[in-house]
C-alpha positions as CSV (number, residue, x, y, z in Angstrom):
1,M,12.9,-90.2,-31.9
2,N,11.0,-93.3,-30.8
3,D,11.9,-95.1,-27.6
4,D,11.0,-98.8,-26.7
5,R,7.4,-97.7,-26.0
6,G,6.7,-96.1,-29.2
7,R,6.6,-92.7,-27.6
8,I,7.5,-89.5,-29.1
9,H,10.4,-87.6,-27.2
10,I,11.2,-83.8,-28.1
11,P,14.6,-82.4,-27.5
12,E,15.2,-80.0,-24.6
13,R,16.3,-77.2,-27.6
14,L,14.0,-77.2,-30.8
15,P,15.4,-76.1,-34.2
16,G,13.7,-72.6,-34.0
17,P,10.3,-71.0,-34.4
18,A,9.4,-72.7,-38.0
19,L,9.7,-76.1,-36.5
20,L,7.6,-75.1,-33.3
21,A,5.0,-73.2,-35.5
22,G,4.8,-76.4,-37.6
23,L,4.2,-78.4,-34.5
24,G,1.4,-76.4,-33.2
25,T,-0.1,-76.7,-36.6
26,G,0.1,-80.3,-36.5
27,V,-1.0,-80.7,-33.1
28,A,-4.1,-78.8,-34.3
29,V,-4.9,-80.6,-37.4
30,A,-4.2,-84.0,-35.5
31,A,-6.6,-82.7,-32.8
32,L,-9.3,-81.7,-35.5
33,T,-9.0,-84.9,-37.1
34,G,-9.3,-87.0,-33.7
35,I,-12.3,-84.9,-32.4
36,A,-14.1,-85.3,-35.7
37,A,-13.3,-89.0,-35.5
38,A,-14.2,-89.5,-31.4
39,A,-17.4,-87.5,-31.9
40,R,-18.7,-89.9,-34.7
41,L,-17.4,-92.8,-32.8
42,L,-18.7,-91.9,-29.5
43,G,-22.2,-90.9,-30.9
44,V,-22.7,-87.3,-29.5
45,R,-26.5,-86.6,-29.9
46,G,-28.3,-83.2,-29.1
47,A,-30.3,-82.4,-26.1
48,G,-34.0,-82.3,-26.2
49,D,-36.0,-80.0,-23.9
50,D,-33.6,-78.4,-21.8
51,P,-34.1,-79.3,-18.0
52,V,-31.5,-77.0,-16.8
53,S,-31.2,-73.4,-17.3
54,P,-28.1,-71.0,-17.0
55,D,-29.1,-69.9,-13.5
56,D,-29.3,-73.2,-12.1
57,L,-25.2,-73.5,-13.0
58,V,-24.4,-70.2,-10.9
59,F,-22.6,-71.2,-7.8
60,R,-23.3,-69.1,-5.2
61,S,-21.4,-69.4,-1.6
62,D,-21.5,-67.4,1.6
63,R,-18.2,-66.9,1.9
64,E,-14.7,-67.1,0.0
65,S,-11.2,-66.9,1.2
66,I,-7.8,-67.4,0.0
67,V,-5.5,-70.0,1.9
68,M,-1.8,-70.1,1.2
69,S,-0.2,-73.2,0.6
70,P,3.2,-74.3,2.1
71,D,4.8,-73.7,-1.2
72,G,3.2,-70.6,-2.0
73,V,0.2,-71.4,-4.1
74,P,-2.7,-69.5,-3.3
75,L,-5.9,-71.6,-2.8
76,H,-9.4,-70.2,-3.4
77,V,-11.8,-71.3,-1.3
78,R,-15.9,-71.3,-1.2
79,E,-17.9,-72.1,1.9
80,V,-21.7,-72.9,2.2
81,G,-23.1,-72.8,5.5
82,P,-22.2,-71.6,8.8
83,R,-18.7,-72.4,10.5
84,T,-20.5,-73.2,13.6
85,A,-22.1,-76.5,11.7
86,P,-21.5,-79.6,13.6
87,V,-20.0,-81.6,10.6
88,T,-17.9,-80.1,7.6
89,V,-17.8,-81.6,3.9
90,L,-14.8,-80.6,1.8
91,F,-15.1,-80.9,-2.0
92,V,-12.4,-81.8,-4.4
93,H,-13.0,-81.1,-8.3
94,G,-11.3,-83.5,-11.1
95,F,-8.7,-82.4,-13.7
96,T,-9.2,-79.2,-15.5
97,L,-12.7,-78.4,-14.0
98,R,-13.3,-76.2,-10.6
99,T,-15.3,-75.8,-7.8
100,A,-18.5,-74.7,-10.5
101,S,-18.8,-78.4,-11.4
102,W,-20.3,-79.3,-8.3
103,V,-22.8,-76.5,-8.5
104,L,-25.9,-79.0,-8.8
105,V,-24.6,-81.2,-6.1
106,R,-24.1,-78.1,-3.7
107,N,-28.1,-76.8,-4.5
108,E,-29.0,-80.3,-3.7
109,L,-27.5,-80.7,-0.6
110,Q,-27.8,-77.3,1.0
111,A,-31.5,-78.0,0.4
112,R,-31.5,-81.2,1.9
113,W,-28.9,-80.0,4.8
114,G,-29.4,-76.3,5.5
115,D,-27.7,-75.1,8.6
116,D,-26.6,-78.5,10.0
117,V,-23.7,-78.8,7.5
118,R,-20.8,-76.8,6.1
119,M,-19.8,-77.4,2.4
120,V,-16.1,-76.4,1.7
121,F,-15.0,-76.0,-2.2
122,P,-11.4,-75.5,-2.8
123,D,-10.1,-74.8,-6.2
124,C,-7.1,-77.1,-6.7
125,R,-3.8,-75.8,-7.4
126,G,-3.6,-74.4,-11.1
127,H,-7.1,-74.8,-11.6
128,G,-10.1,-72.3,-11.3
129,D,-9.3,-69.2,-9.2
130,S,-6.4,-70.6,-7.4
131,G,-2.9,-69.5,-8.4
132,S,-0.7,-71.5,-11.3
133,C,1.8,-73.7,-10.1
134,T,4.8,-75.0,-11.9
135,P,5.2,-78.4,-13.4
136,E,7.2,-79.2,-10.3
137,Q,4.2,-78.1,-8.2
138,S,1.9,-79.9,-10.2
139,T,1.7,-83.2,-8.5
140,V,-1.2,-85.5,-6.7
141,A,0.8,-85.7,-3.7
142,L,0.8,-81.7,-3.2
143,L,-3.1,-81.7,-4.2
144,G,-3.4,-84.2,-1.0
145,D,-1.5,-81.2,0.8
146,D,-3.5,-78.8,-0.3
147,I,-6.4,-80.7,1.5
148,A,-4.6,-81.0,4.5
149,T,-3.6,-77.2,4.6
150,V,-7.5,-75.9,3.8
151,L,-8.6,-78.1,6.8
152,R,-6.0,-76.7,9.1
153,A,-6.6,-73.1,7.9
154,L,-10.6,-73.2,7.9
155,V,-11.8,-76.4,9.3
156,P,-9.5,-76.4,12.8
157,E,-12.2,-78.6,14.7
158,G,-15.3,-80.8,14.5
159,P,-15.7,-84.1,12.0
160,V,-14.9,-83.8,8.4
161,V,-16.0,-85.9,5.2
162,L,-14.0,-85.6,2.0
163,A,-15.9,-86.0,-1.4
164,G,-13.6,-86.3,-4.3
165,H,-14.5,-86.5,-8.2
166,S,-11.9,-88.2,-10.4
167,M,-8.4,-86.4,-9.9
168,G,-10.4,-85.0,-6.6
169,G,-10.5,-88.5,-5.6
170,M,-6.9,-89.4,-6.3
171,A,-6.2,-86.2,-4.1
172,I,-8.1,-87.6,-1.3
173,C,-6.0,-91.1,-1.2
174,A,-2.9,-88.8,-1.5
175,F,-4.1,-86.6,1.8
176,A,-4.5,-90.3,3.1
177,T,-1.0,-91.3,2.4
178,G,0.7,-88.1,3.4
179,H,-1.6,-87.5,6.6
180,P,-2.7,-90.6,7.9
181,E,-2.9,-88.9,11.3
182,L,-5.6,-86.8,10.4
183,V,-7.9,-89.9,9.2
184,G,-9.6,-90.9,12.0
185,P,-9.3,-88.3,14.7
186,R,-10.3,-85.6,12.2
187,V,-11.7,-87.0,8.5
188,V,-14.2,-89.9,9.4
189,G,-15.4,-90.6,6.0
190,A,-14.4,-90.2,2.2
191,S,-16.8,-90.6,-1.0
192,L,-14.8,-91.3,-4.1
193,L,-16.5,-90.6,-7.3
194,G,-15.2,-91.8,-10.7
195,T,-11.7,-92.5,-9.4
196,A,-9.3,-95.1,-8.7
197,S,-6.1,-95.9,-6.5
198,H,-3.7,-96.7,-9.1
199,A,-3.2,-98.5,-12.6
200,L,-4.8,-95.7,-14.6
201,T,-2.2,-96.1,-17.8
202,D,-4.0,-99.0,-19.6
203,V,-7.6,-97.2,-19.6
204,G,-9.5,-94.4,-19.7
205,L,-8.0,-90.8,-19.3
206,A,-4.5,-91.8,-18.4
207,A,-4.0,-94.0,-21.5
208,A,-5.8,-91.3,-23.5
209,L,-2.9,-88.9,-22.4
210,R,0.0,-91.6,-23.5
211,N,-0.1,-90.7,-27.0
212,P,2.3,-88.7,-29.3
213,V,0.2,-86.1,-30.0
214,L,0.1,-85.0,-26.7
215,D,3.9,-85.3,-26.2
216,V,4.0,-83.0,-29.1
217,M,1.5,-80.6,-27.3
218,R,3.6,-80.5,-24.2
219,A,6.5,-79.5,-26.3
220,A,4.5,-76.9,-28.1
221,I,3.0,-75.6,-24.9
222,R,6.2,-75.3,-23.4
223,F,8.3,-73.6,-26.4
224,L,5.5,-71.8,-28.2
225,P,2.1,-71.3,-26.1
226,S,0.9,-68.6,-28.2
227,V,0.7,-71.2,-31.1
228,V,-0.8,-73.5,-29.3
229,G,-3.2,-71.1,-27.6
230,R,-4.5,-69.7,-30.7
231,G,-5.0,-73.0,-32.0
232,R,-7.4,-74.0,-28.9
233,E,-9.8,-71.2,-29.5
234,V,-10.0,-72.4,-33.4
235,I,-10.7,-76.2,-32.5
236,K,-12.9,-75.1,-29.3
237,P,-16.2,-75.2,-31.2
238,L,-15.3,-78.8,-32.7
239,A,-13.8,-80.1,-29.6
240,T,-17.1,-79.5,-27.3
241,P,-18.4,-82.4,-28.6
242,F,-15.9,-84.7,-28.3
243,V,-15.4,-83.6,-24.5
244,T,-19.0,-83.9,-24.1
245,A,-19.2,-87.3,-25.4
246,G,-16.2,-88.1,-23.3
247,A,-17.5,-86.9,-20.3
248,Y,-21.5,-88.1,-20.6
249,A,-23.3,-91.4,-21.3
250,P,-24.8,-91.8,-24.8
251,G,-28.1,-89.8,-25.0
252,D,-30.1,-86.7,-24.9
253,R,-28.5,-84.4,-22.6
254,S,-28.9,-80.7,-21.5
255,A,-27.0,-78.4,-23.7
256,T,-26.7,-75.9,-21.2
257,M,-25.3,-78.1,-18.6
258,T,-22.9,-80.0,-21.8
259,D,-21.6,-76.3,-22.8
260,F,-20.9,-75.1,-19.0
261,S,-18.8,-78.4,-18.3
262,S,-16.9,-78.3,-21.9
263,T,-16.3,-74.8,-21.5
264,M,-14.6,-74.9,-18.3
265,S,-12.5,-77.9,-19.1
266,L,-11.6,-76.3,-22.2
267,S,-10.7,-72.8,-20.7
268,A,-8.4,-74.4,-18.2
269,P,-4.8,-73.1,-18.5
270,L,-2.5,-74.6,-20.8
271,G,-0.1,-74.8,-18.0
272,T,-2.5,-77.0,-15.9
273,Y,-2.7,-79.4,-19.1
274,A,0.8,-79.8,-19.3
275,G,1.9,-79.7,-15.9
276,F,-0.3,-82.3,-14.2
277,M,-0.6,-85.0,-17.3
278,P,3.0,-86.4,-16.2
279,A,1.2,-86.8,-12.6
280,L,-1.6,-88.5,-13.7
281,E,-0.1,-91.0,-15.8
282,E,2.0,-92.1,-13.2
283,Y,-0.6,-91.8,-10.5
284,D,-0.4,-94.9,-7.9
285,E,-1.6,-94.1,-4.4
286,R,-2.5,-97.7,-3.0
287,G,-0.6,-96.6,0.2
288,A,-4.0,-94.9,0.9
289,L,-6.1,-98.1,1.0
290,P,-5.3,-99.2,4.7
291,V,-5.6,-95.7,5.7
292,L,-8.9,-95.1,4.4
293,R,-10.2,-98.5,5.5
294,R,-10.3,-97.0,9.2
295,I,-13.2,-94.5,8.0
296,A,-16.6,-94.9,6.6
297,T,-16.2,-94.7,2.6
298,S,-18.4,-94.8,-0.4
299,V,-16.8,-95.5,-4.0
300,V,-19.5,-93.9,-6.8
301,C,-19.5,-94.4,-10.4
302,G,-21.3,-93.9,-13.9
303,D,-21.9,-97.2,-15.7
304,H,-20.9,-95.4,-19.0
305,D,-17.7,-93.8,-17.6
306,W,-14.7,-94.5,-19.9
307,M,-12.4,-92.1,-18.5
308,T,-12.3,-94.3,-15.1
309,P,-14.2,-97.3,-16.1
310,L,-16.4,-99.1,-13.9
311,S,-13.8,-102.0,-13.5
312,K,-11.2,-99.4,-11.8
313,S,-14.4,-98.4,-9.5
314,K,-15.4,-102.2,-8.2
315,A,-11.8,-102.9,-7.8
316,L,-11.3,-99.6,-5.5
317,A,-14.3,-100.7,-3.6
318,D,-13.0,-104.1,-3.2
319,E,-9.7,-102.7,-1.8
320,L,-11.5,-100.6,0.5
321,D,-14.3,-103.2,1.7
322,S,-16.3,-100.2,0.6
323,E,-20.0,-99.6,-0.5
324,L,-20.0,-99.6,-4.5
325,I,-22.8,-97.4,-5.9
326,V,-23.1,-97.7,-9.6
327,L,-25.3,-95.2,-11.4
328,A,-27.1,-96.3,-14.4
329,E,-27.0,-94.2,-17.7
330,T,-24.2,-91.9,-16.1
331,G,-20.9,-91.0,-17.7
332,H,-17.9,-89.5,-16.3
333,M,-19.5,-86.1,-15.3
334,L,-21.5,-88.0,-12.7
335,I,-21.3,-84.9,-10.3
336,L,-23.6,-83.0,-13.1
337,E,-25.4,-85.8,-15.0
338,S,-26.6,-87.6,-12.1
339,A,-26.4,-84.7,-9.3
340,P,-29.5,-86.1,-7.0
341,R,-28.2,-89.3,-7.1
342,V,-24.5,-88.1,-6.2
343,A,-25.8,-85.7,-3.6
344,R,-28.2,-88.6,-2.1
345,A,-24.8,-91.1,-1.9
346,I,-22.9,-88.2,-0.1
347,A,-25.6,-87.4,2.3
348,D,-26.2,-91.1,3.3
349,L,-22.2,-91.5,3.8
350,V,-22.3,-88.3,5.9
351,A,-25.0,-89.6,7.8
352,R,-23.4,-93.2,8.2
353,A,-19.8,-91.5,9.2
354,V,-21.7,-88.9,11.5
355,P,-24.6,-90.6,12.9
356,Q,-25.4,-87.9,15.4
């Protein structure tokens, strides 16, 4: 039944497989309808001559390792560059993405830095090649703890700069809240891309998550995941234009790149979708702001980002008294869509945070 916020609540005990199957079908129909309408509304257009090849999107690393979180989730980590490098940059990806989402930024920075900077790329818990986690383990605070765990295991000394995209930026804020003793002595800079410190429930991604269709989907994932899983495979071809439209600025784009990112997002485990949705809806890390003000920061945002709108990035930059970099004709997937400009922004921050 409906509560005073108009949200649909599914009871703990559902009346049987028939209803669950109906819920799964209803979710699929609603998703198909919403996807088609959103794609028309957002004006998805095809790519022209494709400047990106599949080989450009192969993430090459020098080392891979597993770091175990204190609560037992194995975190898969890739590294680029020597461990003896004088500075390390750790990159945190966004919701339903994985390390590979940084591939074009990684390529740009490796060409720029060579062996002077080590880059560390963990897959967030529940994402990529890291281990799955329960709903109780799917929190932004624990993502922040995972950053500290990876640093202690793989980067025990030397200055560190953090770069976080979307949910990855939220994780950096949570890291600052939970581990302020590491901010300044160890972490000397933070680049926050397409993210905010709080108050996302009224706009963008979190607003999109607060709707009755997704309440039904959460229940269906919990009680009859096979139905939703089969439905997701059916709607993937139709969902791809919707995901692309929501992630990129309007206009012609590389078909190779947009297929790469939409496939990544749509292939995330169902448990990750359901587990992290409440955390993103309730996200508020304003306690991180005074901690992050101790170090060099930059806030980077696309001017066509509807998932974390430009107004949120402007507010974050004001709160941090930070540099604000707005990328023209760029959407939420700025780390792919505008990789050279993002790489330049991160490199400039590293030069400012670690002048030597």
